[in-house]
C-alpha positions in Angstrom: -23.7 19.3 -49.3 -26.9 18.9 -47.3 -29.0 18.3 -50.4 -26.5 15.6 -51.5 -26.9 13.8 -48.2 -30.7 13.7 -48.3 -30.9 10.7 -50.7 -28.4 8.8 -48.6 -30.3 9.3 -45.4 -33.6 8.4 -47.2 -32.0 5.2 -48.4 -30.8 4.4 -44.8 -34.3 5.0 -43.4 -35.8 2.8 -46.1 -33.4 0.0 -45.1 -34.3 0.4 -41.5 -38.0 0.2 -42.2 -37.5 -2.9 -44.4 -35.1 -4.9 -42.3 -35.7 -3.8 -38.7 -38.4 -6.4 -38.2 -38.1 -8.8 -35.3 -35.5 -11.6 -35.6 -36.4 -15.0 -37.1 -38.2 -17.3 -34.6 -36.0 -18.6 -31.8 -34.4 -21.9 -32.5 -35.0 -24.7 -30.0 -31.9 -25.5 -28.0 -30.6 -29.1 -28.3 -29.7 -31.0 -25.2 -27.0 -33.6 -24.7 -27.0 -35.9 -21.6 -23.7 -37.1 -20.2 -22.9 -39.3 -17.3 -19.9 -40.0 -15.0 -17.1 -42.2 -16.4 -17.3 -45.8 -15.3 -14.1 -47.5 -16.4 -10.9 -46.5 -18.1 -10.2 -44.6 -21.3 -6.9 -45.0 -23.2 -6.3 -41.7 -24.9 -5.2 -43.0 -28.4 -7.8 -41.3 -30.6 -9.9 -44.4 -31.0 -13.1 -44.3 -28.9 -13.5 -48.1 -28.6 -13.4 -48.5 -24.9 -16.4 -50.0 -23.1 -16.8 -46.9 -21.0 -17.9 -44.9 -24.1 -21.0 -47.1 -24.5 -22.6 -45.6 -21.4 -23.6 -42.5 -23.4 -25.2 -42.0 -26.8 -23.7 -40.3 -29.8 -24.7 -36.7 -30.3 -25.2 -35.8 -33.9 -27.7 -34.5 -36.5 -25.4 -31.6 -37.5 -26.6 -28.8 -39.7 -24.6 -27.0 -42.4 -23.6 -23.5 -41.4 -21.5 -22.6 -44.4 -21.8 -22.4 -47.3 -25.4 -23.7 -47.6 -26.9 -22.7 -44.3 -29.6 -24.9 -42.9 -29.0 -27.9 -45.2 -27.5 -31.2 -44.3 -23.7 -31.4 -44.2 -21.8 -33.3 -46.8 -20.4 -35.6 -44.1 -22.0 -36.3 -40.8 -20.3 -35.9 -37.4 -21.0 -37.5 -34.0 -19.6 -36.9 -30.5 -19.8 -38.3 -27.0 -19.0 -36.6 -23.6 -18.1 -38.2 -20.3 -16.6 -36.8 -17.1 -15.1 -37.9 -13.8 -13.8 -35.9 -10.8 -10.7 -34.6 -12.7 -11.5 -34.5 -16.4 -14.0 -33.9 -19.2 -13.7 -36.5 -21.9 -14.9 -36.0 -25.5 -14.9 -38.5 -28.4 -15.5 -37.6 -32.1 -16.5 -39.7 -35.1 -16.0 -37.5 -38.2 -17.5 -39.6 -41.0 -15.9 -39.3 -44.5 -16.8 -41.3 -47.5 -13.3 -40.5 -49.0 -10.7 -40.9 -46.1 -7.9 -40.4 -48.6 -9.2 -36.9 -49.2 -8.9 -35.8 -45.6 -6.5 -32.9 -45.4 -3.8 -33.4 -42.7 -2.0 -30.1 -42.8 0.2 -29.5 -39.8 0.6 -26.2 -38.0 1.9 -24.7 -34.8 -0.4 -24.4 -31.8 -3.3 -22.0 -32.2 -3.5 -22.5 -35.9 -6.5 -24.1 -37.8 -4.8 -26.3 -40.4 -6.8 -28.8 -42.6 -9.8 -30.7 -41.3 -10.7 -30.0 -37.7 -13.4 -30.3 -35.1 -14.1 -27.9 -32.3 -16.1 -27.7 -29.0 -17.1 -24.5 -27.3 -18.0 -24.8 -23.6 -20.0 -22.2 -21.7 -19.2 -23.6 -18.3 -20.1 -20.3 -16.6 -23.4 -20.7 -18.4 -23.6 -16.9 -18.5 -24.6 -16.9 -22.2 -21.8 -14.6 -23.1 -18.4 -16.4 -22.6 -17.0 -19.8 -23.4 -13.9 -21.9 -23.7 -13.0 -23.2 -27.2 -11.0 -26.4 -27.9 -10.1 -27.1 -31.5 -8.3 -30.3 -32.7 -7.1 -30.8 -36.3 -6.9 -34.3 -37.8 -3.1 -33.8 -37.8 -3.2 -33.4 -34.0 -2.7 -29.6 -33.8 -4.4 -28.0 -30.8 -6.0 -24.6 -30.7 -7.6 -23.0 -27.7 -9.4 -19.7 -27.4 -11.4 -17.8 -24.8 -14.7 -16.5 -26.2 -16.3 -13.3 -24.8 -18.8 -10.7 -25.7 -21.2 -13.4 -27.0 -18.8 -14.5 -29.7 -17.6 -11.1 -30.9 -14.2 -11.6 -29.2 -12.0 -14.7 -29.6 -8.8 -14.5 -27.6 -6.2 -17.1 -28.8 -3.7 -16.1 -26.0 -5.5 -18.4 -23.5 -3.2 -21.4 -23.2 -4.6 -24.2 -21.1 -3.3 -27.7 -20.6 -5.3 -30.4 -22.3 -4.7 -33.7 -24.1 -5.8 -35.0 -27.5 -5.1 -37.8 -30.0 -6.5 -38.5 -33.5 -6.8 -41.5 -35.8 -7.8 -41.9 -39.5 -9.6 -45.1 -40.5 -11.7 -46.4 -43.4 -14.8 -44.5 -42.1 -13.2 -41.1 -41.8 -11.3 -40.0 -38.6 -11.8 -40.1 -34.9 -10.4 -38.2 -31.9 -10.3 -38.4 -28.1 -9.9 -35.3 -25.9 -9.2 -35.0 -22.2 -9.7 -31.6 -20.6 -8.7 -31.1 -17.0 -11.7 -29.5 -15.1 -9.2 -27.2 -13.5 -8.8 -25.4 -16.8 -12.5 -24.5 -16.9 -14.5 -22.2 -14.7 -17.9 -23.1 -13.2 -20.0 -22.6 -10.1 -20.5 -24.9 -7.1 -24.1 -25.9 -7.7 -24.6 -29.7 -7.5 -26.4 -30.2 -10.8 -24.8 -28.2 -13.6 -26.0 -27.1 -17.0 -23.4 -25.9 -19.4 -23.8 -24.4 -22.9 -22.0 -26.3 -25.6 -21.5 -26.0 -29.4 -19.6 -28.4 -31.7 -18.4 -27.4 -35.1 -16.7 -29.3 -37.8 -14.7 -28.1 -40.8 -14.6 -30.1 -43.9 -11.5 -28.6 -45.5 -11.8 -29.7 -49.2 -15.2 -28.1 -49.5 -14.6 -25.3 -47.0 -17.7 -26.4 -45.3 -18.7 -25.8 -41.6 -21.4 -27.7 -39.9 -22.7 -27.3 -36.3 -24.5 -29.4 -33.8 -26.6 -26.5 -32.5 -28.0 -24.6 -35.5 -27.5 -20.9 -34.9 -28.7 -18.8 -37.9 -26.0 -16.4 -39.1 -28.5 -13.6 -39.2 -29.1 -13.9 -35.5 -26.0 -11.9 -34.7 -25.3 -14.0 -31.6 -23.2 -17.1 -30.7 -22.8 -18.2 -27.0 -26.3 -17.2 -26.0 -27.7 -19.8 -28.5 -25.6 -22.8 -27.6 -27.2 -26.1 -27.0 -27.0 -27.5 -23.4 -25.0 -30.2 -21.7 -26.9 -31.9 -18.9 -26.0 -34.6 -16.4 -23.0 -33.0 -14.8 -23.6 -33.8 -11.1 -21.5 -33.2 -8.1 -18.3 -32.2 -9.9 -15.8 -31.0 -7.3 -14.3 -27.6 -7.7 -10.6 -27.5 -8.6 -8.2 -24.7 -7.5 -5.7 -24.5 -10.4 -2.1 -24.1 -9.2 0.7 -23.8 -11.7 4.3 -22.8 -11.3 6.6 -22.3 -14.3 10.2 -21.4 -13.6 12.4 -20.5 -16.5 16.1 -20.1 -17.2 17.6 -18.1 -20.2 21.1 -18.2 -21.4 21.8 -15.4 -23.9 24.8 -14.2 -26.0 24.6 -11.1 -28.1 27.1 -10.3 -30.8 27.4 -6.9 -32.5 30.1 -4.7 -34.1 32.6 -3.3 -31.6 33.2 0.4 -31.5 36.7 1.8 -30.9 37.2 3.5 -27.5 33.7 2.6 -26.5 33.9 0.4 -23.3 30.3 -0.6 -23.6 30.6 -1.9 -27.2 33.1 -4.7 -27.0 31.3 -6.8 -29.6 30.0 -9.5 -27.3 27.7 -9.6 -24.3 26.5 -12.6 -22.4 24.1 -13.1 -19.5 22.2 -15.8 -17.6 18.8 -14.9 -16.1 16.0 -16.7 -14.4 12.4 -16.0 -13.5 9.1 -17.4 -12.5 5.5 -17.4 -13.9 2.6 -18.8 -11.9 -1.1 -19.3 -11.6 -3.2 -19.8 -8.4 -6.9 -20.2 -8.3 -8.1 -18.1 -5.4 -11.5 -19.6 -6.1 -12.7 -21.8 -9.0 -13.7 -18.6 -10.8 -10.9 -16.2 -10.1 -7.2 -16.7 -11.0 -4.1 -15.0 -9.8 -1.4 -14.8 -12.5 2.0 -13.5 -11.5 5.4 -13.2 -13.0 8.8 -12.3 -11.5 11.5 -11.0 -13.7 9.6 -11.9 -16.9 11.5 -12.7 -20.1 10.2 -11.9 -23.5 13.3 -12.9 -25.5 11.6 -15.3 -28.0 8.8 -12.9 -29.0 8.6 -12.1 -32.7 9.9 -8.7 -33.7 7.5 -5.8 -34.4 7.0 -4.9 -38.0 9.0 -1.8 -39.1 7.0 1.4 -39.2 7.9 5.0 -39.8 5.5 7.9 -39.9 6.2 11.4 -41.0 2.8 12.8 -40.1 3.6 13.2 -36.3 1.3 10.5 -35.0 2.7 7.7 -32.8 3.0 4.1 -34.0 0.7 1.5 -32.5 2.2 -2.0 -32.0 0.2 -5.1 -31.0 1.0 -6.7 -27.7 2.9 -10.0 -28.1 4.0 -10.8 -24.6 2.1 -13.8 -23.2 1.6 -12.5 -19.7 -0.2 -9.4 -21.0 -2.2 -10.9 -23.8 -3.7 -13.7 -21.7 -7.1 -12.5 -20.3 -6.8 -9.2 -22.1 -10.5 -9.3 -23.0 -11.2 -8.4 -19.4 -8.8 -5.4 -19.4 -9.6 -4.2 -23.0 -11.3 -0.8 -22.9 -11.6 0.9 -26.3 -12.9 4.4 -26.2 -14.9 3.8 -29.4 -14.6 0.4 -31.2 -17.0 1.5 -34.0 -18.1 -0.7 -36.9 -17.3 2.2 -39.2 -13.7 2.2 -38.0 -11.4 5.2 -37.9 -8.2 6.4 -36.3 -10.1 7.0 -33.0 -10.7 3.2 -32.7 -7.0 2.7 -31.7 -7.6 4.8 -28.5 -7.4 2.7 -25.3 -7.5 3.3 -21.6 -5.0 0.5 -21.1 -2.2 -0.2 -23.6 0.0 -2.8 -22.1 3.0 -1.9 -24.3 3.5 1.1 -22.1 4.7 -1.3 -19.4 8.3 -2.2 -20.0 8.7 0.2 -23.0 11.8 2.1 -23.9 13.0 4.5 -21.2 11.7 8.1 -21.6 15.1 9.7 -20.9 18.6 9.6 -22.5 21.7 11.3 -21.2 23.2 14.3 -23.0 26.8 13.3 -24.1 29.8 15.3 -25.0 32.0 14.4 -27.9 34.3 12.1 -25.9 31.5 10.3 -23.9 29.8 7.0 -24.4 26.6 5.7 -22.7 25.4 2.3 -21.7 21.6 2.9 -21.7 18.9 0.1 -21.5 16.8 -0.4 -24.6 13.8 -1.4 -22.5 12.6 -0.8 -19.0 12.9 -4.0 -16.9 9.7 -5.3 -15.3 10.5 -6.3 -11.7 7.2 -8.2 -11.3 3.6 -8.2 -12.3 0.4 -9.8 -11.1 -3.1 -10.3 -12.5 -6.2 -11.2 -10.6 -9.0 -12.0 -13.1 -12.0 -14.2 -13.8 -15.8 -14.3 -13.9 -18.1 -15.4 -11.1 -21.2 -17.5 -11.5 -23.3 -14.4 -10.6 -22.0 -12.6 -13.7 -19.2 -10.4 -12.2 -16.1 -10.1 -14.4 -13.1 -8.9 -12.4 -9.7 -7.9 -13.5 -6.9 -6.3 -11.4 -3.4 -5.8 -12.8 -0.4 -4.6 -10.9 3.1 -4.1 -12.3 6.3 -2.6 -11.0 9.1 -1.5 -13.4 12.6 -0.9 -12.4 14.5 2.4 -12.0 16.7 2.5 -15.0 20.1 4.1 -15.0 22.4 4.9 -17.9 26.2 4.6 -17.3 28.3 7.3 -18.9 32.0 6.8 -19.5 34.3 9.8 -20.0 37.8 8.5 -20.8 37.5 5.9 -18.0 35.6 8.1 -15.5 32.1 6.8 -15.1 28.9 8.3 -13.7 25.2 7.2 -13.7 22.2 9.1 -14.8 18.5 8.2 -14.4 16.7 7.5 -17.7 13.5 6.0 -16.2 12.1 6.3 -12.6 10.7 3.4 -10.6 7.1 3.2 -11.7 4.0 1.4 -10.5 1.1 0.6 -13.0 -2.4 -0.4 -11.9 -5.5 -1.4 -13.8 -8.8 -2.4 -12.2 -11.8 -3.6 -14.3 -15.2 -4.6 -13.2 -18.3 -5.7 -15.2 -21.7 -7.1 -14.3 -24.0 -9.1 -16.5 -27.7 -8.3 -15.8 -30.8 -10.1 -17.1 -28.9 -13.0 -18.6 -26.3 -10.8 -20.2 -28.8 -8.7 -22.1 -27.4 -5.7 -20.1 -23.8 -5.3 -19.1 -22.6 -2.6 -16.7 -18.9 -1.9 -16.2 -16.2 0.4 -14.9 -12.4 0.7 -15.1 -9.7 2.6 -13.2 -6.0 3.0 -14.1 -3.1 4.6 -12.3 0.5 5.3 -12.9 2.7 6.4 -10.0 6.3 7.3 -10.4 9.1 8.1 -8.0 10.6 11.6 -8.1 12.7 11.4 -11.2 12.7 13.0 -14.6 10.1 15.3 -13.1 10.6 17.9 -15.8 9.6 15.3 -18.4 7.2 12.9 -16.9 4.0 13.2 -14.9 4.3 12.3 -11.2 0.9 10.6 -11.3 -1.6 9.7 -14.1 -5.1 8.4 -13.5 -7.9 7.5 -15.8 -11.2 5.7 -15.5 -14.6 5.2 -17.0 -18.1 3.7 -16.8 -19.5 1.7 -19.6 -22.8 0.0 -20.5 -24.3 -2.3 -23.1 -27.9 -3.2 -23.6 -29.4 -5.7 -26.1 -33.1 -6.2 -27.0 -35.2 -8.0 -29.6 -33.3 -11.3 -29.3 -30.0 -9.5 -29.0 -30.2 -8.1 -32.5 -30.4 -4.4 -31.4 -28.1 -2.7 -28.9 -27.0 0.5 -27.4 -23.5 0.8 -26.1 -21.6 3.7 -24.5 -19.0 4.9 -22.0 -17.8 8.0 -20.3 -14.1 8.3 -19.4 -11.9 10.8 -17.5 -8.2 11.4 -17.1 -6.2 13.4 -14.6 -2.4 13.9 -14.7 -0.3 15.9 -12.4 3.4 16.8 -12.0 5.8 19.7 -12.3 5.0 22.8 -14.3 7.6 21.7 -16.8 6.1 18.3 -17.3 2.5 19.6 -17.6 3.8 22.2 -20.1 5.3 19.4 -22.2 1.8 17.7 -22.2 0.0 20.9 -23.2 2.3 21.5 -26.1 2.6 17.8 -27.2 1.4 16.7 -30.6 -1.8 15.2 -29.1 -2.9 18.5 -27.6 -1.1 21.5 -29.1 -2.6 24.2 -26.8 -0.2 26.7 -28.4 -2.0 26.5 -31.8 -2.5 30.0 -33.0 -6.2 29.7 -34.0 -7.3 27.5 -31.1 -9.9 29.6 -29.3 -10.9 26.7 -27.1 -7.5 26.2 -25.4 -4.4 28.2 -24.4 -1.1 27.4 -22.8 -0.7 28.0 -19.1 2.9 27.4 -18.0 1.9 27.5 -14.3 -0.4 24.6 -14.4 0.5 21.4 -12.6 -2.4 19.2 -13.6 -4.8 18.5 -16.5 -8.2 16.9 -16.4 -10.0 15.6 -19.4 -13.2 13.8 -20.5 -14.1 11.5 -23.3 -16.9 9.2 -24.3 -18.9 7.3 -26.9 -22.5 6.5 -27.6 -23.4 3.8 -30.2 -26.8 2.5 -31.5 -26.7 -0.6 -33.7 -28.4 -3.7 -35.2 -26.4 -6.9 -35.5 -28.9 -9.2 -37.1 -32.6 -9.8 -37.6 -35.0 -11.3 -40.1 -33.3 -12.1 -43.4 -34.6 -11.4 -46.9 -35.5 -14.0 -49.5 -31.9 -14.4 -50.6 -30.6 -14.5 -47.0 -29.6 -10.9 -46.9 -29.5 -9.2 -43.5 -29.4 -5.5 -42.9 -27.0 -4.3 -40.1 -26.1 -0.8 -39.0 -24.4 1.3 -36.4 -24.4 5.0 -35.7 -22.8 7.0 -32.9 -20.6 9.8 -31.7 -17.3 9.7 -29.8 -15.5 12.6 -28.2 -12.2 13.6 -26.5 -11.9 16.9 -24.7 -8.7 19.0 -25.2 -7.2 18.0 -21.8 -7.8 14.2 -22.1 -4.4 12.5 -21.7 -4.0 8.7 -21.7 -0.5 8.0 -22.9 1.1 7.2 -19.6 -0.7 3.8 -19.5 -3.2 4.1 -22.5 -3.1 5.0 -26.1 -4.4 8.3 -27.5 -3.8 9.6 -31.0 -5.2 13.0 -30.5 -7.5 15.0 -28.2 -9.9 17.9 -29.0 -12.2 16.0 -31.3 -15.9 15.2 -31.7 -16.5 12.4 -34.2 -19.8 11.2 -35.7 -19.8 7.9 -37.6 -22.4 5.8 -39.3 -22.0 2.3 -40.8 -24.7 0.3 -42.7 -24.3 -3.1 -44.3 -26.4 -5.5 -46.4 -24.8 -8.9 -45.8 -25.7 -11.9 -47.9 -24.8 -14.7 -45.5 -26.2 -17.6 -47.6 -24.8 -18.8 -50.9 -26.5 -17.5 -54.1 -25.6 -17.4 -57.8 -21.7 -17.4 -58.0 -21.3 -16.3 -54.3 -20.8 -18.2 -51.1 -21.3 -14.9 -49.3 -21.2 -11.2 -50.0 -21.3 -7.9 -48.2 -22.2 -4.3 -49.2 -21.2 -1.6 -46.8 -21.7 2.2 -46.5 -19.8 4.5 -44.1 -19.6 8.2 -43.4 -17.7 10.3 -40.9 -17.9 13.9 -39.7 -15.6 15.7 -37.2 -15.5 18.9 -35.2 -13.1 20.3 -32.7 -14.1 21.8 -29.4 -14.3 25.3 -30.8 -17.2 24.1 -32.9 -15.2 24.2 -36.2 -16.2 21.6 -38.7 -12.9 19.9 -39.7 -13.6 16.6 -41.5 -16.0 14.8 -43.8 -15.7 11.5 -45.7 -18.0 8.9 -47.3 -17.2 5.3 -48.2 -18.7 2.4 -50.0 -17.1 -1.0 -50.0 -18.1 -4.5 -51.0 -16.6 -8.0 -50.3 -17.4 -11.4 -51.7 -16.4 -15.0 -51.4 -17.1 -17.0 -54.5 -18.2 -20.6 -55.0 -14.6 -21.5 -56.0 -13.4 -20.0 -52.6 -11.7 -17.0 -54.2 -12.3 -13.7 -52.4 -12.4 -10.2 -53.7 -13.3 -6.8 -52.4 -13.2 -3.1 -53.3 -13.9 0.2 -51.8 -14.4 3.9 -52.8 -13.8 6.8 -50.4 -14.7 10.5 -51.1 -13.1 13.0 -48.7 -14.5 16.4 -49.6 -13.3 18.4 -46.6 -10.4 18.1 -44.3 -8.8 20.5 -41.8 -5.9 19.2 -39.6 -5.2 20.7 -36.2 -2.0 18.6 -35.8 -0.3 18.7 -39.2 1.7 22.0 -38.5 2.7 20.8 -35.0 1.0 23.6 -33.1 1.6 26.6 -35.4 -2.0 26.7 -36.8 -4.6 24.5 -38.3 -4.3 23.9 -42.1 -6.7 22.9 -44.7 -5.7 19.6 -46.4 -6.4 18.5 -50.0 -9.8 17.0 -50.7 -9.7 13.9 -52.7 -10.9 10.5 -53.6 -9.5 7.0 -53.1 -10.1 3.4 -53.9 -8.9 0.0 -52.7 -9.0 -3.5 -54.2 -7.9 -7.0 -53.1 -8.1 -10.5 -54.5 -7.3 -13.7 -52.6 -7.1 -17.0 -54.4 -8.4 -20.3 -52.8 -6.5 -20.7 -49.6 -7.1 -24.4 -49.5 -4.7 -25.0 -52.4 -1.0 -25.9 -52.0 -0.2 -22.6 -53.6 -2.3 -19.5 -53.1 -1.7 -15.8 -53.4 -3.0 -12.4 -52.2 -3.0 -9.2 -54.0 -4.1 -5.7 -52.9 -3.8 -2.2 -54.0 -5.0 1.2 -52.7 -4.8 4.6 -54.2 -5.7 8.1 -53.2 -5.7 11.2 -55.4 -6.0 14.8 -54.1 -8.0 17.1 -56.3 -6.1 19.7 -58.3 -3.0 17.5 -58.4 -2.2 18.0 -54.7 -1.7 14.5 -53.4 -0.9 11.0 -54.6 -0.9 7.9 -52.5 -0.3 4.4 -53.9 0.1 1.1 -52.1 0.7 -2.2 -53.9 1.3 -5.6 -52.3 1.4 -9.2 -53.3 2.1 -12.4 -51.3 2.5 -16.1 -52.1 2.0 -18.9 -49.7 3.3 -22.4 -50.5 2.4 -25.6 -48.7 4.6 -28.2 -50.5 4.3 -30.6 -47.6 1.7 -31.1 -44.9 4.3 -30.1 -42.3 5.9 -27.2 -44.3 4.4 -23.7 -45.1 6.5 -21.0 -46.8 5.2 -17.5 -47.4 6.8 -14.5 -49.0 5.4 -11.0 -49.8 6.4 -7.6 -51.0 4.7 -4.3 -50.4 5.6 -1.1 -52.2 4.1 2.3 -51.4 4.5 5.7 -53.0 3.4 8.9 -51.3 3.6 12.4 -52.7 2.3 15.7 -51.3 2.5 19.0 -53.1 4.1 21.6 -50.8 2.1 21.1 -47.6 4.2 18.5 -45.8 5.4 19.9 -42.5 9.2 20.4 -42.2 9.9 22.7 -39.2 8.7 25.6 -37.1 11.3 28.4 -36.7 11.3 31.9 -35.2 11.5 34.9 -37.6 11.2 38.4 -36.1 9.3 36.9 -33.1 6.8 35.3 -35.4 6.6 31.5 -36.0 7.4 30.6 -39.5 6.0 27.2 -40.4 8.1 25.6 -43.2 6.5 23.0 -45.5 7.6 21.3 -48.6 6.8 18.9 -51.3 7.6 15.3 -50.3 8.3 12.2 -52.3 8.3 9.1 -50.1 9.0 5.6 -51.4 8.7 2.6 -49.0 9.6 -1.0 -49.8 9.1 -4.0 -47.5 9.7 -7.7 -48.0 8.3 -10.3 -45.6 9.2 -13.9 -45.4 8.0 -16.7 -43.1 8.7 -20.4 -42.8 6.9 -22.8 -40.5 8.1 -26.4 -40.3 6.0 -28.5 -38.0 7.9 -31.7 -37.3 5.1 -32.7 -34.8 2.3 -30.6 -33.3 4.7 -30.0 -30.3 8.0 -29.6 -32.2 8.1 -26.6 -34.6 10.7 -24.5 -36.4 9.7 -21.0 -37.3 11.5 -18.3 -39.2 10.4 -14.6 -39.8 12.4 -12.0 -41.7 11.6 -8.5 -42.9 13.9 -6.1 -44.7 12.4 -2.6 -44.9 13.3 0.8 -46.3 11.5 4.1 -46.4 12.9 7.3 -48.0 11.2 10.7 -47.9 12.8 13.4 -50.1 11.7 17.0 -49.8 11.9 20.0 -52.2 9.9 23.1 -53.3 10.0 24.6 -49.8 7.6 27.3 -48.7 6.2 28.9 -45.6 2.6 28.8 -44.5 1.0 32.2 -45.1 -2.8 31.5 -45.2 -3.4 28.0 -43.9 -7.2 27.9 -44.2 -7.4 29.5 -47.7 -9.9 27.7 -50.0 -7.5 27.9 -52.9 -4.6 25.5 -52.4 -1.8 27.7 -53.7 -3.0 30.7 -51.6 -2.0 28.8 -48.4 1.8 29.0 -49.0 4.5 31.4 -50.0 7.2 29.6 -51.9 10.9 30.5 -51.5 12.6 31.7 -54.7 16.1 30.5 -55.6 17.7 33.6 -54.2 16.1 33.1 -50.8 17.1 29.5 -50.1 20.5 27.9 -50.1 21.7 24.5 -49.0 25.0 24.6 -47.0 26.4 21.8 -44.9 23.2 19.8 -44.6 21.1 22.9 -43.6 18.9 25.2 -45.7 19.7 28.9 -45.0 16.8 31.3 -45.6 17.3 34.9 -46.6 13.6 35.8 -46.6 14.0 39.6 -46.8 16.7 39.5 -49.4 19.3 41.5 -47.5 22.1 39.0 -48.0 21.9 37.8 -44.3 20.5 34.4 -43.2 17.3 35.1 -41.3 16.7 31.5 -40.2 17.6 27.9 -41.2 16.4 24.4 -41.0 18.0 21.0 -41.4 17.7 19.0 -44.6 14.8 16.6 -43.8 15.7 13.9 -46.4 16.7 10.5 -45.0 16.9 6.8 -45.6 15.5 4.5 -42.8 16.6 0.9 -43.4 15.8 -1.9 -41.0 16.1 -5.7 -41.0 14.4 -7.8 -38.3 14.4 -11.5 -38.2 14.2 -14.5 -35.8 14.5 -18.2 -36.0 12.8 -20.1 -33.3 12.8 -23.8 -32.5 10.1 -24.7 -30.0 9.6 -28.1 -28.3 6.8 -28.6 -25.9 8.4 -31.7 -24.3 5.5 -32.1 -21.8 2.2 -30.2 -21.6 2.9 -26.6 -20.7 6.7 -27.1 -20.5 8.9 -25.8 -23.3 12.4 -25.5 -24.7 13.2 -22.7 -27.0 16.3 -22.2 -29.2 16.3 -18.7 -30.7 18.5 -16.8 -33.1 17.4 -13.2 -33.6 19.1 -10.7 -36.0 18.5 -7.0 -36.3 20.0 -4.1 -38.1 18.8 -0.5 -38.3 20.3 2.3 -40.3 19.0 5.9 -40.4 21.2 8.0 -42.7 21.3 10.8 -45.2 23.7 9.0 -47.6 23.1 7.8 -51.1 19.7 9.4 -51.4 20.0 9.5 -55.1 20.6 5.7 -55.6 17.8 3.2 -56.4 15.9 2.5 -53.2 16.3 -1.3 -53.6 20.0 -0.9 -53.7 20.0 1.0 -50.4 17.8 -1.6 -48.9 20.2 -4.5 -49.5 23.3 -2.5 -49.0 22.3 -1.5 -45.5 19.8 -4.2 -44.3 22.4 -7.0 -44.4 25.5 -4.9 -43.6 28.1 -6.0 -41.1 26.7 -3.9 -38.3 24.0 -6.5 -37.7 23.2 -7.4 -34.1 22.8 -11.1 -33.4 21.2 -12.6 -30.3 21.4 -16.3 -29.5 19.5 -17.7 -26.6 18.2 -20.9 -25.0 15.1 -20.8 -22.8 13.9 -23.6 -20.7 10.6 -23.7 -18.8 9.0 -26.4 -16.7 5.3 -26.2 -15.7 4.4 -27.7 -12.4 0.6 -28.2 -12.1 -1.8 -29.5 -9.6 
């Protein structure tokens, strides 16, 4: 193995020696000089008012893609004015063929057709900026840019105004941005960073006012400058947005169940607000928040024991999330560890942790989600480079009501809980060095104390340092966690899937049933190169290498997200990126990755190597492929605490092809496959999607994904006791998964949209050829298991009875693990922004979930449509009205 790695490391060192030269000479920053508005501007998209004549047109754009550094196909000009309340921007987008301008419509925060965009670094911290994008069809997009362009957050949703117009010279636009929506210091004479970019859709061309070479690896720090902003008053943003929701829910009634009458209706109200404590720092708050119109999560089912990760979709939590985001790793190589977070906002308002135990004649009315009483965020960035984020949220004590033939009682299923997150960062030396820290806390009232921690705290310190024109960096963090509670609750944590202290061959950990607290550590160190001098064909070498670790007692899942502890991971990524067009390519990338892993006993448990390539062709088609070799794999989690087990080595590949997305009809195709050596594992995934744009205002997409997964006799089934010894039962598994996804977006105007989303889903794992684990780390695959013969195993009443010693008496049993999981989720949302920031929603949401062991021998597609659209569907109809008061 070591000899095989030597050529790879030699190649890596050769790349480093060749491409680690200093970056290309620094580009001179352009300057635009504005002045105060003198007169009036009618916002109609036509900049013909006399007031515009007081400033010159900015222009002389440079092509950024596909032919970097050349003149653009069509020129672009802009003007900027300001007064005490607003920043005004005018665009003249020249086009010799106005009839060819693409006027695709879209919902807010999309980028349809031709558009023009301005990025404004009003902090002038050279790291963050506010982005305002306007399409020729009038669709507005806004994003908050952080980390010098490496993070674009579309959840930022300011109020601003824009109009466009198409004429015989191309198209024009006028924009009015309230200064209260920006953040800036109180110095009398301001200098802001700005960048203007235009997209010419039909040629998929991007051009920029300030040329920033793609090989520079930076964005905000190289913006041009806006001068002439004098004596702008500070504005304290104040916004109040009350809402009212009327909701009716219809579902199948259940005989004798007083809580399932078939219809439930309710009327709720709440309040969202913003208050600028200073011009830099904003207090966001919400009282009794409502998330009824949020799109449903995609269906996911895992049989490997790991928890599912779902993206945050609730506006209150995703806005300003860049400040609160704290990944433990975030490597360029990627890996499961990249999902680990100190703060995972989906923990707030999640499903209750408890559920009442019912007798045969009892029914329960238990909440599906924990109610959020209120939440507040204090966040922003000061002129001196301090980024501050404080989040506080209180969730309600949730009770389940149990009915026993008319006699009712209540039982707690979730205690009153307080969540806290504090985040602080400081830019040093113009943002070339960033220091930061975070602290989180979860504090619960005394309830469910045998299941939940009483308190859970975590925190960390992080740093980032750039040099050589920000093309090289080191980045790292150290984190800790401390949880405490009853002996029972801490025992649950010690034996949970993420820790498994009871694992038989775990010399580094052991279960202590008397412990009332756990304290863990984690951290990451990364060294990388983001850009630098390019080769003769525009190629740039980039790389990153590092190590990330989680101690056995690290526990983050009260407020964060942790897949598994007790790991030390090494990763390396290297890429040769061709960022300029050449031959048949607009751009291309060649990447190499490798990963190694150890546990805290020092055991080597994982090795993998990957090569992948990606290309965009001159006809705007895209394609990519990858090859992964996994020669060694030991899992400490797969047997759920019984022992470690050696998993099959193997090799995998992936491939995708996307047609030209500018066309009225385009498609996406992808496939991935993995094969275990010695016929031990097969994994196949195949997907295809079609997107239709028959009208500028209408987009329809449909897709299908099918996956097949087969493991030979090492899929975990159950741990049982046999003569005071744990028997770990495994089996061969055949799992088929089928998913259809459909979307429809009809944009009547940029502010009036109709959206539909629907996804029927089924997965069916079937098990056979059962065995028990006898030598889990044996090199020979078949030596790891002892199969049951036909006389030892018998299926009776949905359970397998095992007579291991052959004496005619059942020694132990386990349930039949086969199942069908069928789910259909959909919603239809009509949204009307009847005035800036004020909205009316009409929503129909439909859902159906079936988890059964019936008809497992019928075709999977038959089961999908038999159960996904069955009469047991739950339908929710709601109307939501909001009104945004601003000052």
